[in-house]
C-alpha positions as CSV (number, residue, x, y, z in Angstrom):
1,X,50.4,-15.2,-14.2
2,X,47.0,-16.6,-15.3
3,X,45.1,-15.0,-18.1
4,X,42.5,-13.3,-15.8
5,X,45.3,-12.0,-13.6
6,X,47.1,-10.6,-16.5
7,X,44.0,-8.8,-17.7
8,X,43.3,-7.4,-14.2
9,X,47.0,-6.2,-13.8
10,X,47.0,-4.7,-17.3
11,X,43.7,-2.8,-16.6
12,X,44.8,-1.4,-13.2
13,X,48.1,-0.4,-14.5
14,X,46.5,1.2,-17.6
15,X,44.4,3.5,-15.4
16,X,47.6,4.8,-13.7
17,X,49.8,4.8,-16.9
18,X,51.5,7.8,-18.2
19,X,49.1,8.2,-21.1
20,X,45.8,7.6,-19.3
21,X,46.2,9.3,-15.9
22,X,46.6,12.9,-17.2
23,X,43.2,12.6,-19.0
24,X,41.2,10.8,-16.3
25,X,39.3,13.4,-14.3
26,X,37.8,11.0,-11.7
27,X,41.1,9.3,-11.0
28,X,43.0,12.6,-10.8
29,X,40.5,13.9,-8.3
30,X,40.8,10.7,-6.2
31,X,44.6,10.9,-6.2
32,X,44.5,14.4,-4.8
33,X,42.5,13.3,-1.7
34,X,44.9,11.0,0.1
35,X,48.6,11.2,-1.0
36,X,47.8,9.4,-4.2
37,X,45.9,6.5,-2.6
38,X,42.8,5.3,-4.3
39,X,40.3,3.0,-2.7
40,X,39.7,-0.4,-4.3
41,X,36.1,0.4,-3.7
42,X,36.5,3.2,-6.3
43,X,38.5,1.0,-8.7
44,X,35.9,-1.7,-9.0
45,X,33.3,0.9,-10.1
46,X,35.3,1.3,-13.3
47,X,33.4,-0.7,-16.0
48,X,36.3,-2.7,-17.3
49,X,37.5,-3.5,-13.9
50,X,34.1,-4.5,-12.6
51,X,33.7,-6.9,-15.5
52,X,37.0,-8.6,-14.6
53,X,36.6,-8.8,-10.8
54,X,35.2,-7.1,-7.7
55,X,37.2,-9.2,-5.3
56,X,39.8,-7.0,-3.5
57,X,41.9,-10.0,-2.6
58,X,42.2,-11.0,-6.3
59,X,43.2,-7.4,-7.2
60,X,45.8,-7.2,-4.4
61,X,47.3,-10.7,-5.1
62,X,47.5,-9.9,-8.9
63,X,49.2,-6.5,-8.4
64,X,51.7,-8.0,-6.0
65,X,52.8,-10.3,-8.9
66,X,53.3,-7.4,-11.3
67,X,56.8,-7.0,-12.7
68,X,56.1,-3.4,-13.8
69,X,56.2,-2.2,-10.2
70,X,54.1,0.7,-11.2
71,X,51.6,0.2,-8.3
72,X,51.8,0.2,-4.5
73,X,49.4,-1.5,-2.2
74,X,48.4,0.0,1.2
75,X,49.3,-1.9,4.4
76,X,45.6,-2.6,5.0
77,X,45.2,-3.8,1.4
78,X,42.2,-1.6,0.7
79,X,44.0,1.1,-1.4
80,X,46.4,1.3,-4.3
81,X,48.5,4.1,-5.8
82,X,51.0,4.8,-8.5
83,X,54.4,4.3,-7.0
84,X,56.0,7.7,-6.0
85,X,59.2,6.5,-7.5
86,X,57.5,6.5,-10.9
87,X,56.3,10.1,-11.3
88,X,54.3,11.1,-14.4
89,X,56.7,12.3,-17.1
90,X,56.0,15.3,-19.3
91,X,54.0,14.1,-22.2
92,X,56.1,14.8,-25.3
93,X,55.4,11.8,-27.5
94,X,53.9,12.5,-30.8
95,X,50.3,11.4,-31.2
96,X,48.5,10.2,-34.3
97,X,45.0,11.3,-35.0
98,X,42.8,8.9,-36.9
99,X,39.2,9.4,-37.9
100,X,36.6,7.5,-39.8
101,X,35.7,4.8,-37.2
102,X,32.1,3.8,-36.8
103,X,30.6,5.7,-33.9
104,X,29.4,2.4,-32.4
105,X,33.0,1.0,-32.5
106,X,34.4,-0.2,-29.1
107,X,37.9,0.0,-27.7
108,X,38.4,-3.6,-28.5
109,X,37.3,-3.1,-32.2
110,X,39.9,-0.3,-32.5
111,X,42.6,-2.4,-30.8
112,X,41.8,-5.3,-33.3
113,X,42.0,-2.9,-36.3
114,X,45.4,-1.6,-35.1
115,X,47.0,-5.1,-34.4
116,X,49.1,-5.1,-37.5
117,X,50.0,-1.4,-37.6
118,X,52.8,-1.3,-35.1
119,X,53.2,-1.0,-31.3
120,X,50.5,1.3,-29.9
121,X,51.0,2.5,-26.3
122,X,47.7,4.3,-25.8
123,X,44.4,4.8,-27.5
124,X,42.3,7.8,-26.6
125,X,38.8,7.5,-28.0
126,X,37.4,11.0,-28.5
127,X,33.9,11.4,-27.1
128,X,31.1,14.1,-27.1
129,X,29.8,15.7,-23.9
130,X,27.3,12.9,-23.7
131,X,30.1,10.4,-23.8
132,X,29.3,9.0,-27.2
133,X,32.2,8.0,-29.4
134,X,33.0,10.6,-32.1
135,X,34.6,8.1,-34.5
136,X,38.1,9.5,-34.0
137,X,41.1,8.6,-31.8
138,X,44.4,9.9,-30.7
139,X,47.1,7.2,-30.5
140,X,50.5,7.2,-29.0
141,X,53.0,4.8,-30.5
142,X,56.4,3.7,-29.2
143,X,59.1,6.3,-29.6
144,X,61.5,6.0,-32.4
145,X,65.1,5.2,-31.4
146,X,66.6,8.5,-32.5
147,X,65.2,11.8,-33.6
148,X,64.9,11.8,-37.3
149,X,65.2,8.1,-37.6
150,X,62.9,6.5,-40.1
151,X,59.7,4.9,-38.8
152,X,59.8,1.2,-38.1
153,X,58.3,-0.9,-40.9
154,X,54.6,-1.4,-40.2
155,X,54.4,1.4,-37.7
156,X,51.6,4.0,-37.7
157,X,54.0,6.7,-38.9
158,X,54.8,4.8,-42.1
159,X,51.2,3.6,-42.4
160,X,49.5,7.1,-42.2
């Protein structure tokens, strides 16, 4: 998979991931309308997706190559949905709350800062009602192998 295709696939799958979907009001509303199907027309309105591509054919072709098998493509290739065989699990993972980021920090800035601090599954930037970043985040990291097992070296649990 080419670099751009990988970014497109990652971004679409992120929108429908276990950690993002429960918090995404717009996407949850769209999913309720048509048995989980969301128009690609809606998807390309998301800022990060719009920066990558607005070409439906590129999105469909890219998702068809995904090994995650999280997404389904409609027969007419104009809609996508999270596969019904992969329902949302109950969110039970522990989150880590981190504050002190600059309020003009971007998601990419936070990802870069976290690079050497263990495997992060999701970053939820906290925002005000006016959608400005508050300078704090909730992070979900990879689950530890067994309950009570020590955190992996370099993980957020051992770092915080």
